N, C-alpha and C positions, 0 to 999 in steps of 0.2 A: 321519428315522427313527432311533430310538435304537439303540445297539449291541445291546440285549436283543432287538430284533426282526430283527436281521440274520441271514441264513442263511449259515452257514459251509460252504463247498463244497470238496471235494477231487475232482480229476479222475484217475480210474484209467485208465492206458494202458500198453500194452506197448511203446510207442516214444515218443520225443520228437516225432515227426512224426505229425500227425493229419490227417484228411480236412478238406475245406473245410467240412463240416457241423459237425465238432467245433470247428474254428476259429471259425466263426460263432457257435456256442452259447457258447463261452467269452467271446468279444468282447461278446456281448449281456449276459451276466451281469456282466462288468466294468463295463459302461456304466450299470448300475442300482444304486441305493443300497441295495436290500434284499438284495444278495448280496455276499459276499466270497469270491473264489476263492483259497484260501490256498496250496494245494500241487498240483503235478503229481506224482502218485504212480506211479512207474514200476515195472513188474514184467516186465522183458524175459525172454523164454524163453532158456535156455542154448543157445548155438549149437554144434552139433557141428562138429568139424574135418573137413571133407570131404577125401577123397583128391585128390591133385593131378591125376591122369590119369583120364579118363572111364571106362575099362573097369571098374576096381574099384568106382567109384561106381555104375555101371549094375548091376553084379552085386549090390551091396549093396541097391539099391532093389528089384530083382526078388525077392530073398530075403525082404525085409521085407514087401513089399506085393503081390507077384505081378505077372506080366507084363501081364495084362489091365488091372489097375488102373493100372499105369504108362502103358500106351498110352492109357487113358481120360483120365488127367490131362493128358498131352501134347496130346491132341486138343481137350480143353476149353480149354487155353491158346491153341491156334490159333483156336478160336471166339471167345475173348475178344479176341484181337488184331484180328480182323476187325471185331468190334463196337465196339472202341475207335476204329477209323478211322471207322466209321459215325457214332458219337456225336460225334466231333470236329467234324462238320459242323453239329451242332445248336447254335445260338447260346446256348440257355438252359442247356445241360448240357455244353458242351465241356470244362469244367474239373472234371467229376465226380470224376475220380481224382487230382486235384492234391493234393499234400501240403504242409502248413505246419508250421513249427517252433513248437510250442506253448510252448517256453521263452521266446519273444519276448513272450508274453502273461502267463505265470505265472512269477513271479520265483523262488519257492521250489520245489525238487525234492526228493522223498523217494524214494530208490532201495531197492527191496525185492529179496530173493533168493528167487524162487518155488521151491516144491517141486513139480516137474512130474511128472505121472503117466507111466507107461510108454508110454501112447498119445500123449503129447505134447499132450493136449487140456485136462486138468484142472490147475488151479493151487491149491495150498495154501501157507500161510505159517507160518513158525515163530512161537512165542509172542513172541519179542523184537520181530519186525516188527509183529505185531498191537499190541503195547503202544506202539510208536512212533506208529502211526496214532491210537490212542486218546488219546495225549497231545496231539494237535492240537486236540481238542475240536470235531470236525466235526459238523455237523448231518446232512449227507448226502454220500455218495459217488456219483459218476456214472461208470458204466462206459463207457469210450469206446474200448476196445481188444479184443483177442482173448482167447481162453482161457476155460474154464469155471471160475468161481470157486467154491471149496469151503471149508467150515470157518468159523473165527471171523472171517474178513474180512467175512463177510456181516452181522455185528453190531458191527463196529468203529466205526461212527458212530451217532448218536442215532436216525436214521430208516432206517438200513440203506443198501443199494446199489440205486440206481435205474438201470435199463438198458432199452434197446430189445430187442425181438425183432422183426425186420423181416418179419413174417408174422403171420397170425392163428394164435395158438398153440393154438386149438381144432382146427385142421385141418392145420397145417404146423409141425413142429418140426424144425429142422436147417438145412442150408445147400444152395445159396447163396441169398442174399437176392434175391428178385424173379425167380428163374429158373423155378421150378416152376409158378408161376401162368401164365406165358407158355407154357411147355411143355404144360400141361394146358388151355390156352385158357380160363382162368377169367375171369369177367366183372370181378372185382375182386381187388385185392391188398391184404392187410391189414397192419396193424402192431399190436404190443402193447407198451405201456409198463408195466413191472412192477418191483416190488420183489423182488430176486432171493432165491431160496431154494435148497436143495440139489437140487431137481428141475430138470433141464435144460429151459429155456424154460417152466417151470411155476411161476413165482413169483406173488406177489399182484398181480393185474392192476389197474392204476390207470386205464388208458384203453385203449380199443381202437377202431380205425377202419379204413375201407376206401376205397381210391381206385380209379379205373378202371385196369384193367390195360392198359399200353401194348403196342404190337405187337412189340417186340423186347426182349430181356433187359436189356441195359445201360441202355436208355432207361427201362424200367420201374423198374429199381433206382434210377436217378438221381432220377426223379420221386418215388419212395417215400421216399428219404432226405430230399429237400428238404422235402416236405410234412409228413412225420412230425416233422421237427425243429421245425417251428412249434408242434406240439402238446406237445412236451416243454417248450418255453418256457411254454406255457399252464399246464401242470401245475406247473412250478416256481414260476410266479407265484402259483398257488393255495396251494402249500406255504408260500411267504413270507407270504401273507395270513393263513393259518390257523395257522401254526406247527407243522403236522403234515401227514401224508400224507392225501389224500382217501380215503374208504372204498373198500376193494377191491371189484371186481366179482366176484360169486360164480363159482367155478370149476366146470367140468364134466369128466367123465372124458375122457381122451385115448386114442383107439383106433386112430389112424393110425400108420403106420410112421415111423421116424426118417429124414428126408430127408438124403441125402448128395450129394457131387459127382456129376454125371451120368456114367454109363458111356459108353463109346465108342459103343455102339448108340444111346443116348439123345441124345448130341450130334449124331450123324448124322441122327437122326429130326427133331430140332429144326431143324437146318440145312435139311433137305428141306422141312419145313413152311413155313419162312420164305421160301425161294426160291419155293415154290409159291404162297404168298399174294401175293408181289410180282408174279409172272408173271400170276396171275389178274386182278389189278387193271389191269395194263397191257393185257391182252387185252380186258377189258371196255371200257376207254377207247378202244382202237383200233376196236372193234366198234360204238362209239357207244351202248352200253347205259347210258344215263344213269340216275341215281337222283334222284327228285324227291319232295318232300313234296306231299301232297294233303289236302283236307278233305272230309269227308262229314257228313251229318246224318240223323237219324232222328226220326220222329214217335213218340217213346216216352220214358218216364222212364228214368233211368239204371239202375235195378235190372232192368228188363225189356228193356234194349237188346240187340239182336242185330246185331252190327257187320257181318256179311256182307250185311245188307239195307240198309246205308247208301246214301244217294243222293249221288253225287259232285257237288261244286261245281267246275266246270272251272277249271284254272289259267289265269291271264291269259297272253297271249303274252310270252315273254321273262322268265318268272318262275315263282314257285310260291306257294302258300298254306300256312300252318301256324298253330298256336297259336290255335284258334278258341274264342271265348266267345260264348254266346247270351243274348239278353234279349228280353222281350216288351214292346211298347208299343202301347196302343190296339188290342188284339186282333190285332196283327201280330208276327211273330217276325223278329229280326234277328241276324245273325252277324257279329261283329267279328273280323278275322283279321290276322295278319302277312302282308303282301303284299310278297314279296321281288322286287326288280328286279335281274336279272343285270347289266345295263349300268351301273346306278348302284352296284352292289355294296353295297346296303344295303336294309333293310326299311322299309316304311311301314305304316300301319294303314288298312285298307279295311273297308267294311261291305257286306254282302249282305242282301237281304230274302229270307227263306225262304218259299216258296210250297208248294202242295200236292205238286208233283212235281219241283221244282227251286228254284234260287236266282237272284235277279236282282242283278247288281252295281249298287250305287248310287253308289259312288265312293270316293275317298281322303278320309279324315277327318283324318289326321295325317301330315305329311311334314316331317321335320326334316333338317338337314344331317348328321345322324348316324343310325345304325341304330336302328330301333324294332321291337319284337316283343312278344308276350305281352300283348295288350290287356285286362288284368284290369279288370272292371267291378264297381262297388258303389255303393250309395246312402247319402247322408248329408245329413240335414236337408233332404230334399226335392230334392236335386240328384243327378244321375247323374255319378259320377266315374270316371275311368279312370287306371289306374297301369300304363302300358306299360313294358316293359324298355328302359332307356336307358343301359346300362352303358358304351356307347361314349362317352358324355358324362360318365361317372363320377358319376352322380347317380341318385336315385330321385325321380320327379316325379309330380304329379297334375294331370290336366286335367279341367276341368268342361265338361259339355255345355251349350252356349248355345242351339243350335237342333237338336233331334234329327232325324236321326242324324248329320248331316254337319259341324256347326259346333262346334268345341271350343276352349277357351281354357286356357292354362297357369294353373293355380290356385295351385300351391305346389311348391317343391322341398323335400321333407321330409328328404332326406339329400344331402349334398354330399361330393365327393371320396370316393366310396364305390364299391368294386368289387363290386356286387351285381346279381343278375339275377332275373327271374321272381318279382317281389314280389306278395304277396297280403295284403289287409287285411280285417279283419272285427271285429265287436264281440262280446264275450262277457262276460257278468256286469258290464256297465257300463264295461268297459275295452276300448280298441282295441288290437288285436294286428297286428303286421307280421311275416309269415313270408317270409324271403328267402334266396336262396342266395348266399353270400359266398365270394370267393376271397382268403383272408387272405395268401397268399404271392404274389399277383399273377403267377401262373403261366399264367393263361388257362383254368384248369380250374375250373368252377363246379358240378360235379355231386356233390361229396362232402359238403358241409357245409350244413346247414340252421340258420339263425340266427333267433331270435325276439326281438322288441322290443315294448315296450308304451308306451302314451301315453293321455292323456285324450281326445284328438281325433285323427282321421286326418290333420288338417292341421298337427299339431304338427311342429316342427323339432327337438324334444328327445326322442328316443326312448330309453327305458331298456333296455339290453341284458339279456336273460335271464341269470339266475345260472349256468345250465348251458350257455351257448353254447359250442360248437354243440350244439343239442339233438338233432340227428341227425348222425352222422359216418359215412356209409355210401353209397357211390356206387350201391348197388342200390336205394336208396329215398329219398335226400335231396332231389333236385331237384324243385321244384314242377312240377305238370302240370295244375292245376285245383283248384277248391274246390267242394264240394257241401254243401247244407244239407237236413236232413230232420228234422222234428218236434223242433226245438231242438238237434239233433246236428250236428256239423261233421265233414266227411270231407275229408281232404287227399289229392288224387291226386298220386302221385309217379312220377317216371321210374325205370326200371331201365336201367343202362348194360350193354351187352354187350361181349364181347371184340372190340376194334377196331371197335366199333359204337356210335355215339351214340344214345341214346334207343331202345333195342331194345324195351322194353315198359313197361307201367304197372302200378301197383297202387293200390288204394283203401284208405286208412287212416283209421279213426275216431280222432279226437282225444279220448281218454277223460279226460285230466287236463291242465290248463293253468293254472298259477299263476306267480307271480313266481319261484318256486324249483323248480318241477317241470314236466316235459313228458313225456307218455306217449301213444303212439298204437298202435293195433292194426290189422294188416292184415286186411281182411275179403274182399278179392277181388283177383285178378290179371287183367290184360288182356294177352293175348299176340298177336303178329302172325301169327295163324294163320287169319285170316278171308278170305284171298285168295291166289291162286296166286303172285302176284308181290309180295306184301307182305313187306317186309324188317324193318320196325320200326313201332312206334306209340308216340308220346311225349306225347300230350295228350288229355284227356278232360274234357268239361264238360257239364252238363245243368241246365236250368231250365224250369219250366212245361211239362213233358212234351215238351220238345225236347232231344235229345242231339246233341252235335257232337264230333267226334274227328278227329285227323289220322293219317296213316300214310305210310310211305316205300315207293315202288314202283320197280321197275327196268323200264325200257322193254324190250319184246320185240324180238327180232331181226327 
């Protein structure tokens, strides 16, 4: 890559010590030829000289902020300390709050003298400092520290200042990152990548996404930081390729309050809810109130399906059924399912024949030494093919039916060394498409990102990634849950994740546009877990030839 195509980057920070996420981002850019990280641009806030003895310091704090605000801050710090201990036991995020010396990665440092507002939150810079930045000839500044940046700093590089807001800025502006989504028990936690403007958390939005909300604050924040960092790299890669920022996403009015540090009452309420949730889980476990997936079927097309009338297919002893797909052969109807075995701790693929009032188990059709689920079925050149989920083997594979319905043979491995689940293939306008859920950060979370690929044949081993991958970045609708066809139209069924609940519901989305460069779908229906007294969730829905199958999670009664 020539120097004319290199993106010159400056890192804006209020300290020489950055989080592991900043350290990872800088290291990633340094390792790539299309970026040059020229300077660490420091703008440390002036430090007040605190009184040596605590009474004057306490009185000063009460006078400035009020006694209740002071108590609230101290209580929140105690809450943070408890959660740090809890997070330290998580092997994936135990280093969430570790700090790294950024000067070990970035040789040159430019020290600025910020003009800090009376609130201590907003930073402006003198003309001389702005001119020093402009003299560096930077393409983009990446904000990696605190402070609300105001004034000419926002235009001191060619493309401006790119920054995270670790929330969906349409519904949450303020702090702390990842807390209020847990407090309000929201299903997803968003992030916004933006080009900063004078409006707090209201810049030009370059990318927005949503991940499942984790069940406590610091864990939710750690997962949010890690996964959103991947997408900052994605956008920077596109900037390097295009030489410009991607087009901004249209803005909408913001009518919510500005979120601030929790009050003492809110911290206590959060702590009470957390302890209550943990106690409830333990009580259910002690009481033997297990939760199991089940599968039911209906003699109905999908548009007229009434789920409360579903006929249950009994779970086998020592396991459960999920992810049903239905197909007709020679006037008979068959349902292929994930057949999970508790003793083996993995799923197999089994088949049932659907009769007038029930289903007969015919047997296991696929059993590998690794977990299988989601037995997606489709036809190609007169053959019936299956693409089961095999992410435990880090591949996407196709099996061909040799003797229906029980005998299948591995036909092709179409993707290798791939962390993808719940893949679906179909033909549209002479091209084959693969829709699959990918975990690009290898975190084990597959519910947020839908990726699309295309090829001339479903047996291809060279799938072209869609230009906009991920085409959906939202845990409320990204994960695949079935595919429906009607009069030449294609409908993707997707899962909706709930707060601390996997696969809480489904929705049906019509794919209205799909090209090499565009993907658009529109939600036409939602499927809620409201059709039974003990139904907790439903995360799969499929229909073919006037037979509809679906799964749902139930809790055993006392």
